[in-house]
C-alpha positions in Angstrom: -8.6 -94.2 -41.5 -5.8 -96.4 -43.0 -5.5 -100.2 -42.6 -2.1 -101.2 -40.7 -0.2 -104.3 -42.3 -1.5 -106.4 -38.9 -5.0 -106.3 -40.0 -5.6 -108.3 -43.3 -8.3 -106.7 -45.4 -10.4 -109.4 -44.6 -10.3 -109.4 -40.7 -13.4 -110.1 -39.2 -14.4 -108.3 -35.8 -17.1 -110.1 -33.9 -18.4 -106.9 -31.0 -19.5 -108.4 -28.1 -22.1 -105.8 -25.9 -24.3 -103.5 -27.5 -23.8 -101.0 -24.8 -22.3 -97.5 -25.4 -18.6 -98.3 -26.2 -19.8 -101.5 -28.1 -21.9 -99.8 -30.6 -19.4 -96.9 -31.2 -16.6 -99.4 -31.8 -18.6 -101.2 -33.9 -19.6 -98.0 -36.2 -15.7 -97.2 -36.5 -14.0 -100.5 -37.1 -16.7 -100.2 -39.8 -15.9 -97.0 -41.2 -12.3 -98.3 -41.4 -13.1 -100.9 -44.0 -13.0 -104.1 -41.4 -15.5 -107.1 -41.6 -17.7 -106.2 -38.2 -20.2 -108.7 -36.8 -22.6 -107.3 -34.1 -22.4 -105.6 -32.0 -24.1 -108.8 -30.0 -25.8 -109.1 -27.1 -24.5 -111.5 -24.7 -27.7 -114.5 -25.2 -26.8 -114.2 -29.1 -24.9 -117.1 -30.4 -21.3 -116.4 -31.5 -20.6 -116.3 -34.9 -16.5 -117.4 -36.1 -14.4 -114.4 -36.4 -10.4 -113.6 -36.2 -10.9 -111.5 -33.2 -13.9 -111.3 -30.4 -13.7 -107.7 -28.9 -15.8 -108.3 -25.7 -17.6 -104.8 -24.9 -19.1 -106.3 -21.5 -19.0 -105.2 -17.9 -16.0 -106.5 -16.1 -17.6 -109.0 -14.2 -18.9 -110.5 -17.2 -15.1 -111.0 -19.3 -14.6 -114.4 -18.0 -17.9 -116.3 -18.8 -18.0 -114.6 -22.1 -14.8 -115.0 -23.1 -15.0 -118.8 -22.4 -17.8 -118.8 -24.7 -16.1 -116.8 -27.5 -13.1 -118.6 -27.3 -14.1 -121.7 -29.7 -15.1 -119.0 -32.4 -11.7 -116.4 -32.2 -8.7 -116.9 -33.1 -8.1 -114.0 -30.4 -10.4 -112.5 -27.9 -9.6 -109.1 -26.2 -11.5 -106.8 -23.7 -11.8 -103.2 -23.4 -11.7 -102.8 -20.0 -9.3 -100.6 -18.4 -8.9 -102.3 -15.0 -9.2 -105.9 -15.7 -6.0 -108.2 -16.3 -5.3 -110.5 -19.5 -6.2 -113.4 -17.2 -9.0 -114.8 -19.8 -8.0 -112.8 -22.6 -5.1 -112.3 -25.4 -5.2 -108.5 -25.1 -6.5 -105.3 -24.0 -7.9 -102.4 -25.8 -9.3 -99.3 -23.7 -10.2 -96.1 -25.1 -9.3 -93.2 -22.8 -12.4 -91.3 -23.6 -16.2 -91.0 -22.4 -18.7 -91.9 -24.1 -22.5 -91.6 -24.3 -23.4 -94.0 -27.5 -24.0 -91.5 -30.0 -20.9 -90.6 -30.7 -19.6 -91.1 -34.5 -16.4 -92.8 -35.6 -14.9 -89.6 -35.5 -14.3 -89.5 -32.0 -11.5 -92.2 -31.6 -9.5 -89.7 -33.5 -6.4 -88.7 -31.8 -7.4 -89.9 -28.5 -5.0 -92.1 -26.3 -6.0 -96.3 -26.1 -4.3 -98.1 -23.6 -2.9 -101.7 -25.2 -1.3 -105.1 -23.7 -1.2 -108.1 -25.2 -0.1 -111.6 -23.7 2.1 -112.2 -26.8 3.7 -110.4 -29.3 1.1 -111.1 -31.9 -1.7 -110.2 -29.8 -0.3 -106.5 -28.5 0.4 -106.3 -32.2 -3.5 -106.9 -32.9 -4.2 -104.3 -30.5 -2.1 -101.8 -31.2 -3.4 -102.1 -35.3 -6.9 -101.8 -33.8 -6.4 -98.8 -31.9 -4.4 -97.0 -35.2 -7.2 -98.3 -37.8 -9.6 -96.3 -35.5 -7.5 -93.3 -35.8 -6.1 -93.5 -31.9 -2.9 -93.5 -30.2 -1.9 -96.8 -28.3 0.0 -96.8 -25.4 1.2 -99.4 -23.7 -0.3 -100.4 -20.0 0.4 -104.0 -18.4 -1.4 -105.7 -15.4 0.8 -104.3 -12.8 -0.2 -101.0 -13.4 -3.7 -101.2 -14.3 -4.6 -100.1 -10.9 -3.0 -96.7 -11.0 -4.0 -96.4 -14.7 -7.3 -96.7 -14.0 -7.9 -94.4 -10.9 -5.9 -91.9 -12.9 -9.0 -92.3 -15.5 -11.6 -91.9 -12.9 -9.8 -88.7 -11.1 -10.0 -87.3 -14.7 -13.5 -88.0 -15.6 -15.8 -89.3 -12.6 -14.5 -87.2 -10.0 -14.5 -84.1 -12.1 -18.0 -84.8 -12.4 -18.7 -85.1 -8.5 -17.0 -82.0 -8.2 -18.7 -80.3 -11.0 -22.1 -81.4 -9.8 -21.0 -80.0 -6.1 -20.4 -76.4 -8.1 -23.4 -76.6 -9.8 -25.9 -77.0 -6.9 -24.0 -74.1 -5.2 -24.1 -71.7 -8.0 -27.9 -72.6 -8.3 -28.3 -71.8 -4.7 -26.9 -68.4 -5.8 -29.3 -68.2 -9.0 -26.7 -68.8 -11.6 -26.8 -71.2 -14.3 -24.3 -74.2 -14.6 -23.4 -72.7 -18.3 -21.9 -69.5 -16.6 -19.1 -72.3 -15.1 -18.7 -74.2 -18.3 -16.0 -71.3 -19.9 -14.2 -71.4 -16.4 -13.9 -75.3 -16.5 -12.8 -75.5 -20.1 -10.2 -72.5 -19.7 -9.1 -74.1 -16.2 -8.6 -77.6 -18.3 -6.7 -76.0 -21.2 -4.5 -74.0 -18.7 -3.8 -77.7 -16.9 -3.2 -79.3 -20.4 -0.8 -76.7 -21.2 1.2 -76.3 -18.2 0.2 -79.1 -15.0 -1.8 -78.1 -12.1 0.7 -76.5 -10.0 1.3 -73.9 -12.8 -2.2 -73.5 -13.6 -3.8 -73.1 -10.0 -5.3 -69.5 -9.1 -7.6 -68.7 -6.4 -7.7 -67.9 -2.7 -5.6 -70.9 -1.4 -2.9 -70.0 -4.1 -2.5 -66.2 -3.1 -2.9 -67.4 0.7 -6.2 -65.6 1.2 -7.4 -67.6 4.3 -10.4 -65.4 5.2 -11.5 -66.0 1.3 -11.2 -70.0 2.4 -12.9 -69.5 5.7 -15.8 -68.0 3.9 -16.1 -70.3 1.3 -16.1 -73.2 3.7 -18.7 -71.7 5.9 -21.0 -71.1 2.5 -20.2 -74.9 1.5 -23.2 -76.6 2.9 -23.9 -80.1 2.4 -20.6 -79.8 0.5 -18.6 -79.0 3.4 -16.4 -82.2 3.8 -15.7 -82.2 0.0 -14.4 -78.8 0.5 -12.4 -79.6 3.3 -10.8 -82.7 1.5 -10.4 -80.6 -1.5 -9.0 -77.9 0.0 -6.3 -80.3 1.7 -5.5 -81.6 -1.6 -5.3 -78.2 -3.0 -2.7 -76.7 -0.8 -0.6 -79.7 -1.7 -1.0 -78.6 -5.1 0.0 -74.6 -4.3 2.9 -75.7 -1.9 4.3 -77.2 -5.6 4.1 -74.0 -7.4 7.1 -72.2 -8.5 5.9 -69.2 -6.6 4.7 -71.0 -3.3 5.7 -69.1 -0.3 6.0 -69.8 2.9 3.3 -67.7 5.0 0.7 -70.4 3.3 1.1 -73.3 5.9 0.9 -70.9 8.7 -2.2 -69.3 7.3 -3.9 -72.3 6.8 -3.2 -73.5 10.7 -4.4 -70.4 11.7 -7.7 -70.7 9.6 -7.9 -74.1 10.7 -8.0 -72.9 14.4 -10.6 -70.3 13.7 -12.6 -72.8 12.2 -12.8 -75.6 14.5 -13.7 -72.5 17.3 -16.1 -70.8 15.4 -18.1 -74.6 14.4 -21.6 -74.3 15.7 -22.4 -76.0 19.0 -24.6 -79.2 18.9 
C-alpha cells in the first residue's frame, strides 16, 4: 500500500472502539505504515494523536467526539448514516465485516467520505487510499439514501436468504446448494443490472407457477407478496417486458383472494 502526500510518515491515528471494524482498520492502517494507537475502548484514556477515528455506535459518537477533541487535530467517525455535526470528517467502508479479516479486505472496495473543510476531506480521501480503497463523496444531505442502499444490498439480502434457507430446509435441501445460484445472480446484477438479469416465473409471466410458490411460502407469505410486487416492477423495466404481465398478475391476484382459506 502506498502512503499519499496528505498523510505524513509520522501521522498518528487513535482508533476508539474495539469492535469489528475498529480492529480491522487498526490492522490495515498499521500495515500501511502509519502509527496507530489502539483500538481503544471508550473507557480508556485518550492519547494525543493527529486523527481520532471513532469506530463506536452511532449513539456514542457525540460524547466520544467531545472527549477526543482536546487530544486530536482532526476527529472522524466511520458511520454511514450520521452527519458531520460532531466530527471533522467521515470514513465509511462499504463492506460487511466479521472482525477476523486481514488488512487486504479494504483493497478495491468503495469508501464513502465527507469533510467539513478541504483539509478534512483530503485526510478522509487519503486514509481511504492508504488502505487500498477507493473513496467516493457522500454529503450529509444524501446519507439517508446511501445508507438505505447499503442495507438493501447487505442486511435485507440476508433476510431474503434466511427465508430461502428455511424453505429449502423444509424441502430437505441444504443452503450450500443455493449458494452458487446467489453468487451467479449477484455477478449478473453487477454486470448488467437487475432488469436485464431477472429470470424466473415473474419475468416470463408464468403466473400459475407464481401462485404455487406463494401457496408454498407458509410463514413467509407476506414477504413473498411484498417481494413479488417489487419484482414485477423490475420485470416491467426489462428490455423484453411484455404487456400481458400486468393482466396475468391481476387474474392471479383475484384467484389468490378467492382461494384464501376461510377463518
